[in-house]
KOLZA-351657 format. One record per atom (N, C-alpha, C): x, y, z; residue in one letter. Coordinates in steps of 0.02 Angstrom, whole numbers, plus 50000, padded with zeros to 5 digits. Each point is the difference from the previous one (the first is absolute). Example, Ala and Ser with C-alpha at 12.3 -4.5 7.8 and 13.67 -1.06 7.14 Angstrom:
! residues 2
506604971650390A
499555005950000A
500455006050000A
499825005349964S
500425005950003S
499615005550037S
! end
This chain:
! residues 299
500434994050000M
499575006050000M
500445006250000M
499825004949959T
500395006149994T
499895004450061T
500555002950028D
499955004450058D
499835007049977D
499415002550020R
499795006849979R
500095005150056R
500324998350054S
500065004650056S
500335006649983S
500515000549955P
500295006649985P
499505004949971P
499484997749967A
499515004649970A
499525002750051A
499964996950059F
499505002050049F
500135007150027F
500625001850018P
500125006950022P
499825005149947P
500154998349936F
499825004649946F
499255001049996F
499624994650012F
499275000549999F
499755004650055F
500304999450060L
499805004450056L
500175007249985L
500595001249970L
500205006849983L
499515003149951L
499784996049952T
499525002549950T
499355002150034T
499764995850047L
499385001750035L
500075006550040L
500585000850033L
500115006050038L
500015006249956L
500324999449942L
500025005749954L
499305001849975L
499614994849984L
499325001349977L
499585003450053L
500124998250063A
499625003250054A
500255007050012A
500655001349991F
500295006550015F
499825005349948F
499974998049937V
499865004849947V
499325003250008V
499454996150010P
499365003350011P
500005004550061P
500394998150053L
500035004250060L
500315006749984L
500544999949961R
500325006349981R
499535004249958R
499634996749955R
499525003749959R
499455003050042R
499794996450052L
499485002650045L
500255006250035L
500624999850026H
500285005850035H
500055005949952H
500234998849939A
500055005449951A
499325002949984A
499494995649996H
499335002349986H
499745004450057H
500154997950062Q
499795003950057Q
500335006850001Q
500655000349981E
500345006449998E
499705004549947E
499814997149943R
499695004149947R
499335002750023R
499674996650047Q
499355002250022Q
500045005150057Q
500605002250018S
500095005150051S
500065006849968S
499815005150038N
500035006949976N
500405004250050N
500445004349974D
500395004550042D
499695006949998D
499985003250059Y
499745006850006Y
500545004350032Y
500175005649969A
500565004150022A
499765006750026A
500405002850046F
499855006550031F
500595004749989F
499875006450010S
500515005149984S
500614999650046S
499954997050059N
500584999550044N
500424993949986N
499864996449945G
500374994149982G
499724993650029G
499445000550035A
499694994050029A
499614996449946A
500004993350005T
499604995849956T
499664994650041T
499444997749977I
499664994350030I
499784995449943I
500124993650008R
499804995049950R
499394996250026R
499475000049960L
499384996850020L
499814994749948L
499704994750023S
499764994949955S
499415002749960S
499824996449947S
499465002349956S
499324999650034S
499964996950059D
499384999950038D
499805007050022D
500515004450007W
499875006850022W
499835004549940W
499425002950003V
499765004449945V
500015007250025V
500335004449962Q
500045006950021Q
499345003649991Q
499825004250048L
499395003849998L
500135007149977L
499485003549981A
500075006949979A
500255004350058A
500425005049987P
500265004250054P
499455003950035P
500105001250064V
499515003650040V
500355005650037V
499625004950024T
500275005350042T
499974997750072T
500555000450035T
500014997850069T
500365005250044T
499695002050055P
499314998250018P
499515003649954P
499374997749996P
499505003649961P
499965007350023P
499875004449954T
500005007250014T
499575001850060T
499434996850007S
499555001750055S
500254997850068S
500524995750002L
500274997650064L
500675003250018L
500285003949956V
500695002750009V
500075003750066V
499515004150018S
500075004350058S
500064996050065S
499774993850002S
500024996050061S
500524994449998S
500344999249943A
500484994549992A
500645001350038A
500374994850021P
500655000950032P
500485003549953P
500525003350028P
500465003949959P
500534995849966P
499824997349942M
500494996449959M
499815001049927M
500505001249958N
499885001549930N
500204993949958N
499504996449973F
500124994249958F
500005002149926F
500414996849961Y
500005001249928Y
500234993649964Y
499934999949934E
500134993949960E
499644994050030E
499365000950010F
499594995150035F
499734994949950F
500174993650009L
499774994649956L
499574995150039L
499434998149971S
499544995350032S
499924993849956S
499934994250033F
499924993749965F
499484995750036F
499664995849962Q
499554995250030Q
500174993049974Q
499894995150043N
500124993049983N
499354996250010N
499654998849945T
499354996750006T
500064992650015T
500614997249993A
500104992950015A
499874998650074A
500245004550044D
499874999050072D
499675006250031D
499745004549958Y
499635005950021Y
500415004450047Y
500635000949984S
500435004350040S
500115006649963S
500285004850036H
500105006749972H
500695002450021H
500345003749955L
500685002350012L
500075007249977L
500345003950041E
500155006949981E
500745001450014E
500325003349953V
500715001750006V
500075007449984V
500375003650041A
500055007249990A
500655002650029A
500195006049979L
500545003850031L
499705005650041L
500395002450049S
499785005750039S
500605004050024S
499855005950027N
500525003850034N
500184996350065N
500495002550035N
500234996850061N
499875004750060N
499444998950035P
499865004250059P
500324997450064P
500444994949994F
500274996750060F
500715002150016F
500285004949964I
500675002450015I
500015003050070I
500514998150038G
500055002350069G
499654995450049G
499684994749974R
499664995250044R
500414993550004R
499684994750025D
500344993650004D
499474994549997D
500204993649995P
499504994649994P
499504999850057P
500235001750061Y
499544999850057Y
499445005249993Y
500205005949977W
499505005349988W
499524997849945W
500274997249945L
499584997849945L
499504994750023L
500234995450040D
499564994850026D
499435003050040D
500165004550046S
499485003050042S
499535004449958S
500285003449950Q
499595004449958Q
499494996049960Q
500214994749968I
499554996149957I
499504996050042I
500164998550062H
499554996250042H
499515004450040H
500005006449985R
499505004450033R
499304998549973R
499485002050036P
499324999049975P
499905003649933P
499504997849963A
499875003049934A
499865007450006A
499645002050053A
499835007150008A
500625004350011A
500554996950020E
500625003750012E
500514999049944E
499794997149944G
500444999449942G
500424993749998G
499764994550030G
500374993849999G
499894996149936G
500204993650001L
499984995749941L
499314999949967L
499474999350039L
499334999549972L
499805006449965L
500255005750023A
499865006349965A
500325000049931A
500624997749995Y
500334999649935Y
499624995349953Y
499784994350026L
499624995349958L
499365003249975L
499675003850043F
499365003149980F
500105005749951F
500475004550013Y
500065006149959Y
500394998749935Y
500534996050003F
500444999549942F
499904993649959F
499944994350032F
500034993749964F
499324996949985F
499525000650046F
499344997049989F
499455004950020F
499985005949967P
499495005050017P
499314997849975P
499485003350022P
499334998449975P
499965001149925P
499554996449966P
499925001049927P
499815007249984P
500205002149940Q
499865006949979Q
499255001650000Q
499554995649977P
499295001850003P
499765001250072P
500274996350048C
499815001050070C
500255006850024C
500615001749983L
500275006550020L
499625005749968L
499814999249936G
499615005149966G
499335001050033G
499684994650020N
499365000450034N
500075003550067N
500534998450037A
500125003150065A
500135007549992A
500405001949950I
500135007149988I
499365003749986I
499584997249957S
499375003249982S
499555001050061S
499934994850040Q
499585000550060Q
500295004950051Q
500664999850008Y
500325004450048Y
499935007349979Y
500135001549937N
499945006949976N
499295002650008N
499514995849986S
499315002050008S
499845001450074S
500234995650044A
499875001050071A
500375006250026A
500615001249975A
500385005850022A
499675006549979A
499715000149940R
499665006149977R
499385001550043R
499694994650025N
499395000950039N
500145001050074N
500625000750018S
500175000650071S
500445006150013S
499875005349964S
500425006050006S
499965002950070S
499424999350035G
499935002350069G
499965007650004G
499925002450060D
499985007250011D
500695003049993D
500025006349982S
500645003349990S
500415000250064S
499665000250058N
500375000350063N
500284993150020N
499654994749980E
500214993350020E
500484996849950E
499975002249939G
500414996949949G
499674993649974G
500334996649953P
499714993949970P
499904994650053P
499444996549995R
499874994550045R
500394993849978R
500074995450047D
500344993749985D
499594996049950D
500364996349957V
499674995949948V
500344993250001V
499594994849994R
500274993249997R
499594995949951R
500334997349948I
499684995849950I
500384993449995I
499644994550009S
500304993349991S
499654996449943S
500394996949957V
499734996649941V
500254992849998V
499544995349997D
500194993049989D
500174999049927D
500594997349987C
500244999549931C
499734993849965C
499945000649934E
499864994249958E
500644998249964E
500134993549996Y
500654997749975Y
499924995649939Y
500445001149951A
500014995749941A
500344993450017A
499834994649965P
500304993450014P
500714999449972P
500455004350025T
500714999949980T
500434999450062T
500624997549994P
500444999650058P
500115006750034P
500085005449960A
500135006650031A
499425002150044A
499384999449974D
499425001950039D
499894995350059D
500174993649990F
499924995150053F
500425001950061F
500645001749988Y
500435001650057Y
499845006850029Y
499735004549960S
499735006350027S
499434998550047S
499574995449980Y
499434998050042Y
500244996950066Y
500544996149998L
500264996950060L
500305005150048L
500265005649974I
500275005250042I
499455004050033I
499525002449961S
499465004050027S
499394999549955S
499414998750028P
499404999449958P
499685006749984P
500265005450028S
499675006549990S
500525005650005S
499785006049984V
500425005950006V
499595005550034V
500335003950041T
499675005550037T
500365006649984T
499595005049981F
500245006849992F
499695004150056F
500415003650037R
499725003950055R
500365006750009R
499635004750028R
500295006550019R
499835001050074R
500525000750040E
499925001050071E
500485005450024E
499715004950035G
500425005450026G
500345004049946G
499695000249941G
500285003949945G
500524996349959G
500194993950018S
500484996149961S
499654994049969S
500254998049941E
499704994649962E
500424993650005E
499664994450000H
500334993550004H
499664995149953H
500404995649970R
499754994549959R
500294993650028R
499584995150015E
500244994050034E
499574994049983E
500244994150016G
499634993949989G
499814996750066G
499544995349995A
499814996050058A
500454993850000A
500625000850022I
500514994849994I
499794993850039I
500064994349967R
499824993750033R
500544998150051R
499874994550035D
500454997850053D
500574995849969D
500625001850017F
500594996549975F
500494998750058F
500384994749991Y
500564998850046Y
500645002149964Y
500385004650031L
500625002449970L
500584995950026L
500344996749953Q
500574995850017Q
500605004550018Q
500484997450039P
500615003850013P
500385001349935P
500375005549998M
500395001849941M
500544994749987M
500124998749937D
500524995349979D
500485003649954D
500654999150011Q
500515003049957Q
500344994449960Q
500035000949934R
500324995249956R
500475003649952R
500584996949986D
500465002549950D
499984995349941D
499785002549942V
499904995949940V
500335003649941V
500474996749967N
500335002949941N
500305006950016N
500325000750058D
500315006350022D
499495005550010D
499384998250011V
499475004850016V
499744998350070V
499965005050043T
499724999150067T
499255001549999T
499604995250020F
499275000850003F
499774999750073F
499555004550018F
499644999650062F
499284998049983F
499784994450029I
499374996949980I
499495000650055I
499405002449982F
499455000850046F
499414995949975F
499634997150047E
499464995449980E
499385001350042E
499435000249966A
499355000850033A
499574993949982A
499884995850049Q
499604994049989Q
499285001450019Q
499554998749952G
499305001450011G
499684995450051G
499565002850040R
499614996050048R
499274999749979R
499855002549940H
499324999949973H
499954994249952H
499604994950017E
499944994149957E
499545001549941E
500204997349942L
499635001149939L
499334996350002L
499465003749988S
499344996950000S
499864996749933S
499494995849999L
499804996749937L
499765005149950L
499625005050023D
499755005249954D
500585003849968D
500515001650040A
500585003649972A
500384995649951A
500084993650017A
500344995449955A
499634999649933A
499344999850002N
499614999749939N
500065006549961N
499985005750035H
500035006449965H
500665000949963H
500554997850031F
500665000949970F
500224993849960F
499544995549987N
500134994049959N
500564995750028N
500014999350067L
500494995850033L
499704993150012L
500414994850001P
499734993350013P
499714999450071P
499504995750007D
499694999050065D
500504997650053D
500544997049977S
500514997450047S
500335005750039S
499955006249975L
500305005650035L
499535003350050L
499404997250008R
499565002650051R
500334999350068R
500025005450037G
500345000050064G
500745001949995G
500255001049939A
500705002049991A
500105007250023A
500625001850008Q
500185006750023Q
500535003049955Q
499975006549993G
500495003549959G
500655001350037G
500535000449962D
500665001450029D
500325005449957D
500235005450032F
500305005749966F
500725000850023F
500465000349953L
500725000850017L
500295005849961L
500415003950035W
500315005949971W
500744999850016W
500424999749947A
500725000050007A
500275006749977A
500375003450044I
500315006449984I
500754998749992I
500275001449940G
500694998149987G
500435005649971G
500654999150007A
500505004549970A
500664996349998A
500455002049955P
500664996749999P
500335000350069P
500304994450021S
500324999750066S
500635004450001S
500135003650055P
499585000450060P
499405004649989P
499464998550034F
499395004049992F
500155007350019F
499785004749959P
500205007150009P
499635003650055P
500124997950063F
499735003850056F
500425006350012F
500644999749980V
500465005650011V
500145003449933V
499975006549999R
500155003849939R
500734998849979R
500094998249938D
500674998449974D
500115003949935D
500515004249998V
500125004249942V
500164995949938V
500244993850011T
500164995849943T
499384996249975T
499455000350037R
499394996449980R
499405004750009R
500045005949971Q
499465004850008Q
499374997849963Q
499435001750031N
499354998949968N
499894992749980N
500214995450044V
499884992949987V
499264998550011V
499634998249948P
499284998650010P
499914993250034P
499424999150028L
499814993650029L
499584996249950L
500074993350000I
499574995849958I
499524996350047I
499374999749979H
499484997050040H
499694994149961H
499954994450034V
499684994149971V
499434998150047V
499385000549976V
499414998750041V
499634994149969V
499894995050042Y
499684993849977Y
499384998750043Y
499454998049968A
499404998150035A
499764993349974A
499854995450047G
499774993449981G
499454997750047G
499664994749981I
499454997350039I
500094992550008I
499844997450059G
500084992850010G
499734998050069G
499944993550010L
499804997450065L
500615000050045L
500005004450048G
500605001050040G
500405005549968G
499955006150024P
500325005749965P
500755000150009P
500374997149955N
500725000350003N
500274999749929N
500045005749968K
500235000449931K
500715002649994K
500365000150056K
500675002849999K
500474996349953K
499974993249995P
500444996649952P
499925002649929P
499385001749980E
499905002749933E
500355006749991E
499955004350051L
500355006449995L
500754999049996L
500274995550041L
500734998949999L
500244997549933L
499594995949967R
500194997749932R
500025005949952R
499525004550007L
499995005949956L
500615004550013L
500195000750064L
500575004350015L
500654997349970L
500054993449991K
500604997149969K
500075002149927K
499455002249970S
500025002149929S
500135007549993S
500115003450056V
500145007349999V
500755001050000V
500245004149953H
500715001849996H
500065007549990H
500505002950032I
500135007249992I
500735000849980I
500125003149943Q
500685000949976Q
500365005150044Q
! end
């Protein structure tokens, strides 16, 4: 009988090559399905084709500017992922943290929404009420203000208008709904305020991560409001998500070291912001945000 054993290793090698070639082609295909988005400070983020870019918006909406925290965002990009109904926003901003430190930043962002903490940023900048809702509130408020001029000696009377918003079945409106179901315009003591009825959230401790020579400070707000069946139906979510909770994560980054101290060699270093919102049973979407941060590079 002829000994065929020398051909056996060659046969195994052929099988391995056949298995490896399709794998390489798959990886190449996945790379072709990714999109790069660039910013003026040299920052880029690579997103899979699951992420669809949305039309640019003004943030915060004009009607909310007067009550928004003091931060100037620009080059604001929004994306939605209908595969898992998540939402992503990436933007640059000025740096209002010069002269501060991580401990101050942690305490600042963990303040209540009424004092300009994390939930205020989510409401005013990243997930504000829909424009039709704001337009309705403006119309009602202006009408009420005109009818409350008061006596000349007393001055204008206080005005308060609250509007329950209607939401489109989109990820952006869904996460706006999870932040606040309504908006309130009020005038008290001669000053005007615009605010939301912020839902209950648990704020996680701040997390610092260094990724690709970029220092990120990560803040997380885990929702304590369980998704109802009616809400799941309205936003076209599967019944399996009934009782799920939203998770909101905000990463504030800059090339390391983070520019808390003014440096003449690094003047006007903008901050990059990556905001991710997801929904699931057990609100913990931080791994998804960390994967996104790995795709951020700043030259």
